[in-house]
N, C-alpha and C positions, 0 to 999 in steps of 0.2 A: 406941328408936333408929329414926329415920326412914330408910327405904330407898328406892332408886330405884323409880319407878313407883307409890309410895304417894302419895295425895293430889295426883296430877297432877305430881309432881316428875320431871323428866327430866334426863338428862345432856346438857350443851350440846355435843354431838359429832354430826357428820354421818357416818353410816355408808354406805359403798358396798357393797351385798350382791351377790355374784356366786354364785348358786345353781348346783348341778350339773345341775338339770333346767330345763325350760321352764315358762313360764306360758301361759295362754290368754286370749284376748280375745273377748268376746261382747257385742254391743250397747254398745260403748264402755267396758265394764268388764273389769278384769283379774281372773283367778282363778288359784289354785294348788290342789294337793291339800290335803285338810283338815288333816293334820298339819303340813305345810310352811306353810300359810297361817296357822295359829294361832301357829306359831313366829315368823313374820315380823311378825305383828300384835303379839306381845309385845315385839319389838324396837322397833317403831314407837312403842309406848307409853313406852318407856324412854329413847329418844334424841330429840334435837331434829329429826332428819330421817333417813330411810332411802331411799336410791335403789337400786332393784333393777335390775341389768344382766342381762338374760335374753333368750333366744330366745322369741319369741311365736308360739304356735300359733293357727290360725284354723279355722273349720268346714271340714271336708274333710281336715285333717291326721290321720294315723292315730292319734296319741296325744291328740287334742284333748279327748275326753271324759274322759280320765284326770286332767286337771288342772282340772276344774270344781268341785272340792269346797268351796272357800272363797273368798269375795270379798276382794280386796285393797282395802279401803275406808277405810283410815286416812287422815286429812287430811294428815299429814306424810310420806306414802308416795308415791314417784314411781317409775314404771317407764320405763327406757330400753331400747328394743328393740335387741338385737344381731342382726346378719345371720345368716341361716340358709340353708345350701346347698340344702335341700330333702330329700326322701325318695325321689326316683326313682332309676333305675339309674345316672344320671350324677352323683349328688350327691357321690360321693367325688372325682370329677375337679374339682369346684368347691370342694373343702374348703380348699385353700390360699388361694384368693381370699377365702373366708369368714373365715379366720383373720386375714388382713391387715386386712379391714374391721372385724373385732372389735377388734383392737388400736387402730385409728384411733378407734373410738368410745370406748373406754375412755380413751384419751389426751385426747380432746376434753373429757371431763368430769372430768379429773384434779383440777382446782382446786375442784370442788364437793364434795369428799369429804375428811374428816379421817382416816378409818381405813377401809380396805377389809376386809371380812369375806368370805373366799373359801372356797367349797366345792370339794372335789376328791373323786373324779376328775372331770375335765372340761377340755376345751381352752380354754374361755373363762377358767376359773379359773387355769390355769397361765399364760396370757398376762397375766392381772392380777397374778400374783405376780412375773413377770419385769419388768413395768412398774414395780411398786412397788420392787423391788430396784434397778433402774437409777436410779430417781429418789430413792432413799432415803426412800420414804414408808412409814409403818407399815402393817402388815396382820396380820390374824389368820386362822387356818385352821380349817376344819371338815373332817376326813377322814371321809366317810361310808362309805368302803370302802378297801381296800388296792388301789391301781391296778395294781401288778404282778401281784397274785393274780387280779385280774379281767381281765387283759390279753387272754386268749384269748376272752373274751366281748365285749370292747369294741373290738378291733382293727377299724379301718375298711376292711377288705378281706375277701374271701370266697374259699372254695375253697383250691386249691393255693397261691395267692399268700399267703393269710393264714397257712397252715401254714409256708411258707418264711420269712416275715418275723416270725413270732411271737417267736422268741428276741430278735431285735434290738429289736422293739417293746417287749417286756417290760423290757429293760434301759433303753431310752430313757425310758419313763414312770416307771420306778423312780428314775432319776437326776433327772427333773423333780420328782417327789414329794419326794425327799430334800432337794433344793435348796430347794424351797418351805418345807419344815419348818424347815430351818436358819435361814432368814431371817425367820420369823414371830415376832411378839411373844408370842403364845401359840397353842397348838394344842388344839382339841377333837377327840376321836376317838370313833368309835362302836365299842365293843368292846374287850375286854381284850387281844386280839392286837395291835391297833395301839398300845395303850398300852404294852405290853411292848416293841414294836419301836422306839418313838421315845423312851422314857424315857431321859433323859441325853443327848438329841440336841443340847442347847444351848438350845432353847426350852422353856418350861414346858408340860407335856403334861397334859391333863385328859380323863378318860373321862367321857362324857356319855350320857344316855339318849336314845333316838330321839325324833323329832318326832311326837308322838302327841296326839290329842284325848283327854286323860286323863279329862275329864268323862264321856266316853261309856263308860268301862270301870271303873266302881266294882267293888269286890270282890263277886263274885256269891254268895259264901257257900256254894259247893258243896263237898261233902266226898267225893263219889264219882260215878262215871258207869257206863255199861254195865249199867244196871239193867233195860233193856227186852229185847224179843225180838230186836231188830236193833241192831247196833253201827254208829253213824254216824261215818265218818272225814271229817275236814275238811282241805282244802287252801286256803290263802289266799295270793295273790300274783299278780304279773304273769305272764302266760302267755308267758314267754320260754323259750328252750331251756335256759338255765342254771338256771332255777328247778325243773326236774326233775318237772314234773307228769306226764310220761309214765310215770315209775316209780311214782308214786302210783296211776295207772290199772292198770298191770301188777300191782301188789301186790293190788289189789282182785280182779282176775281170779284170781290165785293163791289168795287166801283163799276165794273162792266155790267154786273147784274142790276145795278141802279140806273143803268142807261148812259153812263158817262163814257165818252170815247177816249179811253186812256190806253197807253201802251207802256211797257217797261223795258229798261235796258239794265242788264246785270254785268258789271265789269269785275272780274276776279276769278280766282281758281282756288281749289281746296277740296278737302275730302267730302264735303257735303254736295258737291256738284252732281253726282249721279242721283242723289235723293231729290235735289231741286228739279232736275230734268223730269223725273217721274211725277213729281207734284204738278209741274206745269202741264204735262200731258194729261194727267188725271182731271185737271180742272178745265181742260179744253182751251188752254192759253198759248199753245205752241205758236200760233200766228201773231200773238200779241206781246210776247216777251222774248227779246233777243238776248242770248247769252254770249257776250263778246269774248269770254275767256280772259286769260291773263294778258294785260297790256303793260309792256315794260317801260316805255318812254313817257315822260311827263307831257311832252307835246301832244302825243296821241291821246292820252287820257284827257287833257285839256279840251280837245275837240269834242269828246263825249259830253263834257260839262256844257260846252257852248251849244251843243245840239239838243240839250234837254231843257225841260221847263221847270221841274221841281226836283230837288235832291232829297232823298229819303235815307236817313241814318237810323237803322233799326236795331242797333246793338243791344244785347241783354246785359252788358257790363264787361268789365275786365280791360278797359282801355285807359289811356291817360286822357289827354285832349286829342281827339282823332284828327289826323292831318287832313282827311277828306273834307272836313268841314271848312278848314282854311281854304283848301283848293276850290270848293264850291262857291264860297263867298267871293273869292277873287274873280270868278267867272260869271258873277251876276246871277246866281241861282238862289231862289228862296229855299229855305231849309225846313224840313220836318225832321225832328230828332227825338229819340227816346231820351228821357230825363235820367241819364246814368252818368257815372264818372265825374260828377261835379260840372257837367257841361253848362247847366243853368246858372252856375256861379259866374260864368264868363260871358255867356250869351243871354240876353234878356228875352223873356217870353214876350212874343208879339213885337219884339224890337228887332232882334237878329234871327229869331227862329220861332217856330211853333213846336211845343213839346207834347209828347204822348207818353203813356206808360209803356215800359218794356213788355214785349209779347202781346201787344194790343193791335191786331190787324184792323179792327173796326175803328180804333182811334186814328190810325194812319189814314184810312179811307176817308173819315170825316174831315181830317185836316186837309187832305188833297182836295176834296170837294169844296171846302171853304176857300182855299187859295185860288182854285180855278174860277170862282165866282166873284171874288173880292179883289179887284185890281188895285185898290188903294193899299190893302194889306200887303199884297205881293210887292208893290213898289217900295213900301216902307222896309220890308225885310231886305230887299235887294240893296236899297240905298244905304241902310245901316250896316249891312254886311261888307259892302265895299269900303265904307268909312272905317270899319273895324280893321280891315286889312292894310290900309295905306301905311300907317306908321310901322307895322310889322315888317313889311316888305323892304323898308328902308334900313333895317337893322338886322341883317342876317349873316354877318361874317362870323361864323362860329369859331374859327381859328383865333381871331382877335379876342372874342369874348372869353374863351377859355384861357388864353394867355394872360389876360388881365386878372382873372380870378386866381390863376396859379401864382402869379407874382404877389397878389395881395394876401392870399390865405394859405398857400401850401407850405410856407416856412422852409423853403429850400435855399435861402440865402442868395437868390439870384438878383442881381442889380441890373436894371434895364437902362439906367441913365435918363429915364423920363418918367414923369408921374403917370399914374393910371387915370385915364380920362373919366370924369364923372358921368359921361354919357352911358357908361356900362350899367350903372345902377339906376339911371333915370329913363332909359329908352323904353319904348313899348315892348321891346323884345326881351328885356331882362329886368326883373324886379328883385331888389335886395330886401331881405328881412334880417335886420341886425339883432 
């Protein structure tokens, strides 16, 4: 059976993609993060045209370097720049004007798109869903995280004002997200928590795997770690307050005071980096924690996984199902994770991971000490993590998956001349809830 994207076959549909994050431009070329860029490239191979509606970062923007991982070079891929209020102290005051200009831009291009594929959380995304609902245009959703859960980290205010408005903001974004889901032709969700939340909502809901450069993470074949004199702990993620890197640092301090020979590696960048460096210096850990900074290529990050002994995911919440956990399991790392974002609905306690409370540095330290001493538990986590990953890595053609869902659910009258394979609904990578 011939499938979409095989032998140059494409679906004659124009997709309007509204991602949750920005893209960057350098020397006239657009870029995204590696996983996101590969995902969009797969869509561009599968559809007649893809228009990306996104904020565009330029040199000097704080997050510019974070989105230079993959060139957006497909010939049928177009980028339409959405207005950006900026990142200075007055950006929040300009937000309402930005939202109005964003809506005008989306409206101006409404007839160039057959189906909008919209990512949430994000204000541009919710404006696109409202426009589609008002115009009765079809759209599909990708929920990368649960907006109400992430509300305290995403609220566009600070200090006392943010605390005062948080309950209202959480209810508002929850209503916007629920409304967007109800009007979608189908919904992709990152994580079992979101799948459970919206199953039976009216739209078909599918759990999907994150946007990863899978070629960079083949099964490492590792069966155990912690075989050397030093235990290396790894943290991978953006250095934002909600990612919890401070608790990773505190856990290493506790472990060294207990007499354990541990060191840490932090891979990532973000606005908390200066704070973390000061914390590391204050605790006397400069010689024991290496800050690698931003690493763009999956192959380079994979080497960090393979050089480590234990992966620590310390997030306080606001994620979907974190891609770093998939990456770590593929490289044979035992995982310690905070129990947030429904991760424990997908990974079993003491089966694929050890779980700790968010914000609990002592709990992280205790779990590291336990793993360091219990080789049977380490091997169990590694074995089960690798087994968890095998079926996922075999079903990662996102272009094919989205084409199949568009044909089945979008109602655009497209005839492909072939049935949609049942594989899409039964694979480990995509689960249907009718």
